[in-house]
Kinemage of the C-alpha trace (Angstrom):
@kinemage 1
@onewidth
@group {chain A} dominant
@subgroup {mainchain}
@vectorlist {calphas} color= white
{ca met a 1} P -77.809 -58.297 22.138
{ca ala a 2} L -80.768 -59.545 22.817
{ca asp a 3} L -82.507 -60.413 26.568
{ca leu a 4} L -83.565 -64.082 27.201
{ca leu a 5} L -86.498 -65.771 29.257
{ca val a 6} L -85.901 -68.880 31.920
{ca pro a 7} L -88.501 -70.323 32.626
{ca leu a 8} L -87.795 -71.393 36.622
{ca tyr a 9} L -90.489 -73.693 37.270
{ca arg a 10} L -87.737 -76.251 34.129
{ca leu a 11} L -84.319 -75.118 36.723
{ca pro a 12} L -81.970 -78.031 37.159
{ca ala a 13} L -81.391 -79.383 40.171
{ca arg a 14} L -80.277 -76.777 43.047
{ca ser a 15} L -77.559 -78.723 43.810
{ca glu a 16} L -76.234 -77.877 40.701
{ca gly a 17} L -75.570 -74.148 41.899
{ca glu a 18} L -74.912 -73.302 45.558
{ca gly a 19} L -72.298 -75.932 47.161
{ca ser a 20} L -71.795 -77.929 43.499
{ca leu a 21} L -68.113 -77.190 43.370
{ca ser a 22} L -66.781 -78.506 46.870
{ca asp a 23} L -64.227 -81.167 45.337
{ca gln a 24} L -62.268 -78.716 43.817
{ca asn a 25} L -62.833 -76.904 46.882
{ca ile a 26} L -64.953 -73.413 45.509
{ca leu a 27} L -67.441 -72.445 47.574
{ca ile a 28} L -70.675 -71.476 45.569
{ca arg a 29} L -72.856 -69.070 48.379
{ca arg a 30} L -74.424 -65.653 48.857
{ca pro a 31} L -71.757 -63.017 50.289
{ca asn a 32} L -71.834 -61.450 53.860
{ca thr a 33} L -71.887 -57.257 53.797
{ca phe a 34} L -69.287 -57.281 55.262
{ca glu a 35} L -67.589 -58.700 52.225
{ca tyr a 36} L -68.722 -55.310 50.201
{ca thr a 37} L -65.177 -54.417 49.287
{ca pro a 38} L -63.159 -57.329 48.407
{ca val a 39} L -66.232 -58.160 46.144
{ca met a 40} L -66.198 -54.923 44.461
{ca glu a 41} L -62.406 -54.046 44.329
{ca phe a 42} L -62.520 -58.214 42.329
{ca ile a 43} L -65.176 -56.459 40.017
{ca lys a 44} L -64.013 -53.851 39.465
{ca ser a 45} L -60.069 -54.689 39.076
{ca asn a 46} L -61.223 -57.660 36.484
{ca phe a 47} L -64.536 -56.652 34.834
{ca ser a 48} L -66.033 -52.449 35.296
{ca gln a 49} L -67.158 -50.035 38.008
{ca gly a 50} L -70.386 -50.262 36.000
{ca trp a 51} L -71.218 -54.148 37.178
{ca ala a 52} L -69.487 -53.098 40.360
{ca asp a 53} L -72.482 -51.030 40.595
{ca glu a 54} L -74.912 -53.444 39.314
{ca met a 55} L -73.555 -56.008 42.130
{ca gly a 56} L -73.867 -53.412 44.912
{ca ala a 57} L -77.103 -53.034 44.706
{ca thr a 58} L -77.348 -56.219 45.840
{ca phe a 59} L -76.029 -55.813 49.120
{ca gly a 60} L -79.441 -53.416 50.061
{ca arg a 61} L -81.270 -55.945 49.572
{ca gln a 62} L -82.571 -59.239 52.382
{ca pro a 63} L -82.170 -61.095 51.725
{ca ile a 64} L -78.393 -60.412 49.287
{ca ser a 65} L -79.468 -61.418 45.815
{ca ser a 66} L -76.167 -62.214 44.351
{ca tyr a 67} L -73.741 -64.888 44.311
{ca ile a 68} L -69.937 -65.321 45.081
{ca ala a 69} L -67.202 -67.807 44.210
{ca ile a 70} L -64.892 -68.583 46.509
{ca glu a 71} L -61.186 -70.091 46.407
{ca asn a 72} L -58.468 -70.796 49.445
{ca gly a 73} L -60.937 -66.715 50.632
{ca lys a 74} L -60.034 -65.228 47.873
{ca thr a 75} L -63.364 -64.222 45.349
{ca val a 76} L -63.148 -65.611 42.020
{ca gly a 77} L -66.439 -65.750 40.372
{ca phe a 78} L -70.089 -63.450 41.415
{ca ala a 79} L -73.654 -63.541 40.225
{ca ala a 80} L -75.896 -60.860 40.293
{ca phe a 81} L -80.012 -61.148 40.472
{ca asp a 82} L -82.727 -58.751 40.927
{ca ser a 83} L -80.699 -56.270 40.991
{ca thr a 84} L -80.608 -53.854 37.745
{ca arg a 85} L -84.078 -55.102 37.273
{ca arg a 86} L -87.167 -57.338 38.634
{ca ala a 87} L -86.007 -61.012 37.816
{ca phe a 88} L -83.299 -59.785 36.285
{ca phe a 89} L -79.842 -62.133 36.192
{ca gly a 90} L -76.890 -60.791 35.632
{ca pro a 91} L -74.271 -58.809 35.781
{ca thr a 92} L -72.582 -61.945 35.875
{ca gly a 93} L -68.264 -63.094 35.982
{ca val a 94} L -66.059 -65.293 36.786
{ca ala a 95} L -61.802 -65.081 36.840
{ca val a 96} L -59.950 -65.580 33.259
{ca ser a 97} L -58.154 -68.287 35.502
{ca his a 98} L -60.332 -69.523 37.389
{ca arg a 99} L -62.610 -70.084 33.325
{ca gly a 100} L -63.887 -73.480 32.384
{ca lys a 101} L -64.431 -74.809 35.823
{ca gly a 102} L -68.061 -74.344 35.909
{ca ile a 103} L -67.875 -71.757 38.242
{ca gly a 104} L -69.935 -69.259 35.907
{ca lys a 105} L -72.875 -72.443 36.113
{ca ala a 106} L -72.773 -72.801 39.302
{ca leu a 107} L -73.755 -69.328 39.737
{ca leu a 108} L -76.242 -69.656 36.593
{ca ile a 109} L -77.901 -71.838 38.583
{ca ala a 110} L -78.060 -70.889 42.117
{ca ser a 111} L -79.166 -66.775 41.299
{ca leu a 112} L -82.133 -68.299 39.183
{ca trp a 113} L -82.785 -70.450 42.154
{ca gly a 114} L -82.955 -67.468 43.861
{ca leu a 115} L -85.628 -65.431 41.720
{ca ala a 116} L -87.493 -69.160 41.993
{ca asp a 117} L -87.083 -68.640 45.642
{ca leu a 118} L -88.845 -64.070 45.507
{ca gly a 119} L -91.468 -66.213 43.739
{ca tyr a 120} L -90.612 -65.592 40.065
{ca ala a 121} L -92.055 -68.324 37.241
{ca tyr a 122} L -89.396 -66.804 34.874
{ca gly a 123} L -86.103 -65.304 34.986
{ca ile a 124} L -84.901 -62.075 32.620
{ca ile a 125} L -81.250 -62.601 31.549
{ca gly a 126} L -80.088 -59.099 30.285
{ca ser a 127} L -78.291 -58.024 27.302
{ca ala a 128} L -77.144 -62.054 27.139
{ca gly a 129} L -73.162 -63.147 26.222
{ca pro a 130} L -73.168 -66.209 25.135
{ca val a 131} L -77.243 -67.646 24.401
{ca glu a 132} L -75.932 -70.918 23.019
{ca phe a 133} L -74.372 -71.485 26.660
{ca tyr a 134} L -77.878 -70.096 27.937
{ca gln a 135} L -80.158 -71.881 26.591
{ca lys a 136} L -78.147 -75.095 26.854
{ca thr a 137} L -77.961 -74.645 30.315
{ca val a 138} L -81.136 -73.685 31.971
{ca gly a 139} L -83.422 -73.616 28.365
{ca ala a 140} L -83.596 -69.913 27.669
{ca ile a 141} L -85.097 -68.927 25.090
{ca val a 142} L -84.522 -65.452 23.108
{ca ile a 143} L -87.190 -62.694 23.300
{ca pro a 144} L -87.846 -61.230 19.769
{ca asp a 145} L -87.325 -57.327 19.565
{ca ser a 146} L -85.366 -56.823 23.114
{ca ser a 147} L -82.164 -55.295 22.269
{ca pro a 148} L -80.843 -52.838 23.555
{ca gly a 149} L -84.142 -53.804 26.147
{ca val a 150} L -83.577 -52.054 29.780
{ca tyr a 151} L -79.940 -51.004 27.942
{ca ala a 152} L -80.897 -48.041 25.921
{ca asn a 153} L -80.027 -44.681 26.254
{ca leu a 154} L -77.878 -44.999 28.797
{ca leu a 155} L -75.298 -42.359 30.859
{ca asp a 156} L -72.031 -41.736 29.069
{ca arg a 157} L -69.677 -43.801 31.287
{ca thr a 158} L -66.452 -41.476 29.965
């Protein structure tokens, strides 16, 4: 899958990210360091150890370079940025039971604003899955010849 480039100076309103789903009783915010364990457990049980490893790196930054979605005190989604590589967005995921509620979009927008706040003009979505979603939501542009990009020559995780 190709990487995507996102012009951070053309993002949707910040209000479409953090705090945007309060009417659904879903909170989008940065995690606290003391929430590391439940966030990692959510990612490992719903996605993969590799994604948990990438997300774990965000807890070592100040401010923490990730967002979580919370409903009734439980993690239902997450998004990392500036983790695997500088200016990169991802990984990101939403629990199957909570998809289709706009959580992924809110996490994406909040995270890209986080990159903009760090001073980046462009963000990179590495090895992007739903390309059309990213193009429509944040004006992402496919980077030609970018696959496998930074994900080449990985360690065997089996």
